[in-house]
N, C-alpha and C positions, 0 to 999 in steps of 0.2 A: 607813291602817294602814301602819306602817313594817315593815321586814324582820324586826326582832326580834320584834315582835308576831305576825307571820305564823308565824315559827318556833315561838314558844311555843304558838300556836293549833294548829299541826300536831302538836306534841309532846304536848299535852294530848289531842288526838284520838287519836293513836296509842296512848298509854298507856291511855286509857279503852277503846278498842276491844280492846286486848290483854287488859286485865283482864276485860272482859265476855266475851270469847272463852274465857278460862280458867274463868270462873264457869259459863258455859252449856254449853260443849262440851268443856272440858278442855284446850284449846290455842288459840293465837292463829290468825289467818287470813293472816298475812303483812303486811308494812309498809303497803302501799297499802290493802288491805282493812281493816286495823285503823284507819287514819286515816279512811276513809269511814264505817265503823261508828261510830267515836267522835264524828265531827262530827255525823252524823245523830242519834246518841244524845244529844249535848249539846243540840241543838235540841229534841228530844223531852223530855229531862229539864228543860230550862228552861221549856218550856210547861207540863209537869205540875206542877213546883214552883211556878210562878206561879199555877196554878189552886188549889193547896193553900195558898197564902200563905206558902210556905217560902222564905226567902232564904239564899243562901250567899255567903260572902265569901272573897276570896283565891284563890290557886292551888289549894290543897287542896280548897276548896269546889267549885271548878269541876271538878276531877277526879272528885270524888264524884258530883256532879250528872250529869256526862257518862257516868260508868260506870253509874249507875242507869238512865239513859235508854237506854244501849246494851244493857243486860241486858233491859230491857223490849222493845226493838226486836227483839233476837234471839229472845226468847220468842214474840213475835207472828209472826215469820217462821217459826219452827219449827212453830207451830200451823197456819199457812197451808200449809206444805209437806206436812203430814200429810193434809190434806183433798184 
């Protein structure tokens, strides 16, 4: 992975985390937390999309998949925090 790929990877994670934060709680979490939530969401989204047989292509598809995964992650975390 070269430096440009790493920067794009982190930017997609930050954007997905920020979008998920806005969808779930109404605001983002800060740059570092957005990146972490977005990256974990991308892994979760990729896993779930793979199970469902859904494929995404390109940068926009990656952002959508990571955002959906991050929203699911934040929803699960909110359920765990309530118990």
